[in-house]
Every structure is written in C-alpha cells, then in structure tokens.
C-alpha positions, 0 to 999 in steps of 0.5 A: 499500499502507498504511502499515500493512500496510508494518509488517506486512510489515516485521515478518513478513520479521523474525520468519521472520528471526529464526527461520531464525537461530535454527534455524541456531544450534541445528542440529549443526556436523557439521565439529565433530570429536570423538575418539571411541575402540575398544575391546579388542577391536581389529581387526587383520586384514590384509584387514578392516583394513589399515591396521591400529590407531593409538593416540593415548595423550593427546590434547588434554592428556586420554586419548586411544585408539585409532583405525583408521588407515584411518578415523579420528576426527578429523584430528589423531591421531597415533599413539605405537603401531600395531598392523598386520597384513601377510601373508608367504609361508611356506617351503612356499608357503602364506601367514600373517598376520605382526602387529606392532607399530611406534612412532612416530619420538619414540615409545620403549618397553622391555619391562619385563618383561625388568627386572622378571622378575616383572612379567607378566601381567595383575595385574603390570600393574594393579599397575604403578605409580611407586612400585615401577618399577625403573631401565631405559632406552628404546629406538627402533625402527630407522630403517632398519626398511622392509617396503615392498621385501622380496622376494617368493615365489611368491604374490607376498607377502614372504618370512617369513624377510625379513618376521621380520628386520625386525620383528627390528628393532622394540622391541616388533614381534610379541614380544607374539604367543608370550605372548599365543598360549600358555596359561601362566598370568601370561605375556604381557610388560608393555611401556611406552611414552613418549608423544611428550608425555613420558607413560609409558604401560604396555601389555599384549597379554592374548590373541590372537587374542581372546576373546571377540571378534566373529571368531573371527581377527582380533581382539586384547586389549590394556590401556592405562594411564598410569604417570605 
C-alpha cells in the first residue's frame, strides 16, 4: 500500500471519529433530570393516583411545585406537604373517598384564618404578605398518625370513624374540604406552611371537586405562594 493511500485512510478514520464525537456531544442527555411541576387542578383520586400529590415548595433554592408521588420527575424530590385520598367504609356500608393533607416530618403549618378571622378566601390569600401578618405559632402533625392498620369493615376498607380520628391528629388533615365544597363566598381558610428550608408558604384550597377539570370528580384546586 502506498504512503498516499495510508495517509488517506488515517485522515478518513480521524474525520469519521470526529464526526461521531460531535454527534454524541449534540445528543440530549436522557439521564439529566429536570424538575417539572404539575399545575392546578391536581388529581388526587384514590384509584387514578393512589400515591397522591406532593409539594416541594422550594427545589434547589428556586420555586418548586407539585409532582405525582407515584411518578416523580426527579429523584431528589422531597415533599413538604402531601395530598392523598383513601377509601373508607361509611356506617351504612357504602364506600367514601377520604382526602387528606399531611406534612413532612420537618414541616409545620397553621390555619392562619383561625388567627386572623378576616383572612379567608382567595382575595385575602392574595393580599397576605409579611406586612400584615399577625403573631402565630406553627404546629406539627401528631407523630402517632397511622392509617395503615385501622379496623376494617365488611368491605375490607377501614371504618370511616377510625379514619376521621386519625385525620384529627393532623394540622390540616381534611379541614379544608368543607369550605372548598360549599357555596359560601370567601369561606376557604388560608394555611401557612413552614418548609424544611425555613420558607413560609401560603396555601389555599379553592375548590373540591375542582371545576373546570378533566373529570367531574377526583381533582382539587389549590394555590400557593411564598410569603417571605
């Protein structure tokens, strides 16, 4: 083989290697995670989303959001607050959906509307800032909260009375549900959450079941924003 042909082969191989390397560098990195937040309304149906929705309000020192806990967009998602629905047996033997909100171990909350009774509804939620905050104390969920081993009825679901007793151990629990379901204007309580990072977040459930939503049931409308 002539020297010219050898040089030609070397040059061709180098060009092909360079092109492949460039193509590889331009390909998207499928292993690179990017946080993607869900938007309200959120699906909390016991059948269609049993794990519920988690809220990591601050993610990587930026505003975070919500993820389906059964299908996280990132591996390092750490929720401050979780909304989930389970099924319970009513006294008449029928089944009811029982949505509830729990806090993470290091997260605290307060029903701020119980502190400032004029702070209810979406307009008050929007206007709430550090400038008009009254003095209050945060609370934590009772660590004895446990719905995994409750007495079950004939349906195999836990008895509603036992579920209600457990929900009463929670700061938020299902206390948002009544105001979110009724037709009384400006009746929805405003909650303040203290995240694991120490940020204060205001939260309000405006409608349940949410409308408009992809289906008539199973969705919840919830708004949140940082206070500080």
